[in-house]
N, C-alpha and C positions, 0 to 999 in steps of 0.2 A: 372073586372078577374084580371087581370094583380095584382093590388093591395092586393084583395086576395090570390090569388099564392103567394106573398112575405112574407106575414103576417103570413103564414100557415110555410113559410121555416124558416120564424123565430123561433117561435114557437120551431120548430122541435131543430133548432138549436141550440137554452136555454137549452133543455130539454135533448139533447146530453152532453153540457156540465156539466148539474148537474147529469148525472149519474159517470162518470169519478171521481169524488170529491171521495176521500174515507177516512174513519177514522181514525184517527192513531191509531196502536196496542195497545194496554195494553200491560205494560213489562211483561216480565214473572216470573211467581212466584220462579222460580226455584234460589235458593240460596245456594252461599258454605257453607260447611258441617260445622257443630261447631267443633275445634279443641277441645282436651280434656286437654287442660290444663288452665290455667286462661282464662276465655273468658267474653267477652261481647257482648252483645245482639244489633242488631240495633234499631237504636231510631224510630218513629214512629209518624205521624203531633199531633198528642195525649199526647205522651210524650217525652223523652227527651232521647241521650246518657248517659251513665253510668258516672257517679261519684263519689269522690271517691277511694280509692284500696283495693285492697287484704292483708295489711299487717297485722297480730294483733295487738292491743293498746301497747303503752313503755310499761305498768303494768304488761302485762302478755306475753309480748313478747319470753320473758327466759325459758316461759312453755311450746313453741309451738318448734319443729320442721318441713321445710315441708315433705310432703309425696306424693304417688302414688297412686291415687285408685279412677280411671278415671269413673266408677260406680257412684261410690259416688256424685262425681261432678255433674256428669248429672242431677243425683236427686236432686241436689240443684240449680241448673240454671234454671232459668226460661223466658217465651218469654214475649214480651213487653205486657202489660197491664194483664199479668198472675199471678202476684206478683213472689215469688223466690227470688234468687238472680241475680243479674245485671251479675256480675262477681265475679270469686271464685278459689281460693286456699287449698286444700288438706292442712291440715296439722295433727301432730300427736301429744298428749300430753302427754309431758314427767317431769311434777310435776303438782299434784294437786293444782286449784283454784276454785274459786268462780265465779257463773252463777244465769244467772237470767232470770222466764219465767212469764209473766202475759198469767194467761188464762182465760178458762171459766168454772165456776162454773156448771153450768147446765149440762157438762158432763166431770165428776170426770176422767173421760179417757184422756182428754187431757191438764192433771199435767204434766203428764212426754211427752210429743209430741217434734216435730223434732227441733223446731226455739225456740232459747236462744238469751239472750243480755248479755254482759260483764257487764253493769252497771244495777240498782237498778231502775225501774221507775221513776220516777219524774216528776216535773210542769205538766201542761196540759194533760190531758189525747186525747184532738184531737191533738196536737202537739206529743204526742208519736203514736199514732195512723199513722197520715203524716210520721214519719219518719223512721218507723219499717211497713209500707204498710199494715195495718191490720185493712180493712173493715168490717162494722159493722155486716154486715153477718156473717163475721168467729168465731165473739169473742166478749162478752162484756168488755173484758180484768177487770173482778172485782177481781180476783183471782190473786195473782201471791206468786213463788216457789224458793227458792233461796236452790239451793244447792254448792256442790263442784264436778269437772267435773274429775275422776280417770285419772291415766296414762295411757297410751297404747291404748286412745279412738282416733277414726280418727275422724275429724272434717272436716269443708270446712267451712272461712271463706270470707264473703266478701259485699257488699253494695247492699241495695234493689233492685228489681227489678220495676217498675211500678208497679200498679193495678188498673185494671179499678171495682170500686162497684155497682155505678149503671151509670142513664144519667146524672145525676146530679153530682158527684163525681169520680173522677179521681184522685190517689196519683200517682204523679211525682217520676222517680229513687229518692235516696236518698243515700247521703253517709254514714249514719247510721250501724254499722260493725253488722253484726248478725254473728251467729252461727248456723251453721243445722250439726244435727247427727240424725242416725235414729236407736240408741239403748241404749238414755236416760235412761228407767227403771234401767233398767242393770248398765249404765255407770256414774250412778252420785247417793251419798252418801251424807250422812247428810245436809237432807233439813230441808226447813223450811218452812211452809202457813202461808200468811198473806192473809187477807181480805182487800179490797178495802171500804176505807168509804166516804161520800161526806166529800166538804172539798172547800166554796164557798170563793170566792177573788175577790176585786172588780175588775172589766174591766177598764184595764184603755183606 
């Protein structure tokens, strides 16, 4: 009888100990509000922190001046894995210069979209997609338009945010500088359109 009593007490004691063990609390999802100037989004386990900077390339730096437009900046910035810019600075164009956009021939309206580049697409299509975080679902990038951006246009310049395309493909942040604007149809002139063609090279 004594043995049975001691065994029962031991079980109760162990059970009591198990009850008071608590799981760690989840971290709070409350994060500081994003500033309205040049902003860097936090890294996540599947991405990396922002790389590159928000300065325009030296070739066009003289044609841009820093400006303030918080609403435009917030439209350009994206959360990790959602695309957009990882960090950005608003500029106003003071002198016209050439910009480039790769777009989707099945959607003619995308020719004058929001996202542009300082240089003409070249080299590997896969590398271009990675540099500019262009998921295959978003565009086959089979067309390119070259335009002049007009003086007085406000744009956001910065490196790309990471983009989740599928369970097999997530583009990390990139140092490649992108141009974001909301009025490309009226802000660009002297445009020329080009069609992508097959050009195969031996793989090293």
